[in-house]
C-alpha positions in Angstrom: 5.9 -0.3 3.9 1.9 -0.5 2.9 0.0 -3.7 3.4 -2.3 -3.8 0.3 -5.6 -5.7 -0.2 -5.7 -7.7 -3.6 -9.4 -8.9 -4.1 -11.3 -10.7 -6.8 -8.5 -13.5 -7.3 -9.0 -16.6 -9.1 -9.4 -19.5 -7.0 -6.5 -20.9 -8.5 -4.2 -18.1 -7.4 -0.9 -18.9 -5.5 1.3 -16.5 -3.4 4.0 -17.1 -6.0 1.4 -15.2 -8.4 1.1 -12.8 -6.3 5.0 -12.1 -6.2 5.2 -12.1 -9.8 2.5 -9.7 -10.3 3.3 -7.2 -7.8 7.2 -7.6 -8.7 7.7 -5.2 -11.5 6.3 -2.3 -9.3 9.1 -3.1 -6.5 10.1 -5.0 -3.9 7.4 -7.6 -2.2 7.8 -7.9 1.5 5.4 -10.3 1.6 2.2 -11.8 -0.1 -0.4 -14.0 1.1 -3.6 -15.6 -0.4 -5.9 -16.1 2.5 -7.6 -19.4 2.3 -10.3 -21.3 4.6 -9.9 -22.6 7.6 -11.7 -25.8 7.1 -11.0 -26.6 3.3 -7.8 -24.9 2.8 -9.3 -23.2 -0.8 -8.4 -19.9 -1.7 -11.1 -17.2 -0.3 -10.3 -15.0 -3.3 -8.5 -12.5 -2.0 -5.2 -11.6 -0.4 -2.7 -9.1 0.9 0.9 -7.8 -0.3 3.3 -5.9 1.4 5.7 -3.4 -0.1 7.7 0.2 0.4 5.2 3.2 0.2 5.8 4.5 -2.8 6.6 1.3 -5.0 2.7 0.3 -3.5 1.0 3.5 -4.3 2.3 2.5 -8.1 1.6 -0.8 -8.1 -2.0 0.1 -6.7 -2.3 2.6 -9.6 -1.5 0.4 -12.2 -3.1 -3.5 -11.0 -6.6 -1.9 -9.8 -9.1 -3.2 -12.8 -6.7 -4.9 -14.6 -7.5 -8.3 -15.6 -6.0 -11.5 -14.1 -6.8 -15.0 -14.9 -10.3 -13.7 -16.5 -11.1 -11.3 -13.5 -10.8 -8.0 -12.9 -8.6 -7.4 -9.8 -9.7 -5.1 -7.0 -6.4 -3.5 -5.6 -6.6 -0.8 -2.8 -4.4 0.1 0.6 -5.6 -2.5 3.1 -7.8 -1.6 6.0 -7.0 -2.2 9.3 -9.0 -5.1 10.9 -11.9 -3.1 13.1 -12.4 -5.3 16.4 -15.9 -5.6 17.2 -18.0 -4.0 19.9 -18.7 -5.6 23.5 -15.7 -8.5 23.3 -17.6 -10.6 20.8 -19.0 -13.1 23.7 -22.0 -13.7 21.9 -24.1 -11.6 23.6 -24.7 -13.2 26.9 -25.1 -11.0 30.2 
């Protein structure tokens, strides 16, 4: 299973839109549009999970493709890096 980053999404894009966009390349295990915690509005990117072979094909075909008037950025998601020092605000 591969996690795919989908950037430069139109603000109105939904999880259903992501499923429809990636569906022709294989089975979509999950799709999520990331939203702002406070406003609930889209942050303009999301993630899709698919089987490895299907994910590679989708990345190749969809990266740079116009979606809702915007060129998508599609690539394999990178693991979220943890901050050094535990993120305690720099206090001693």
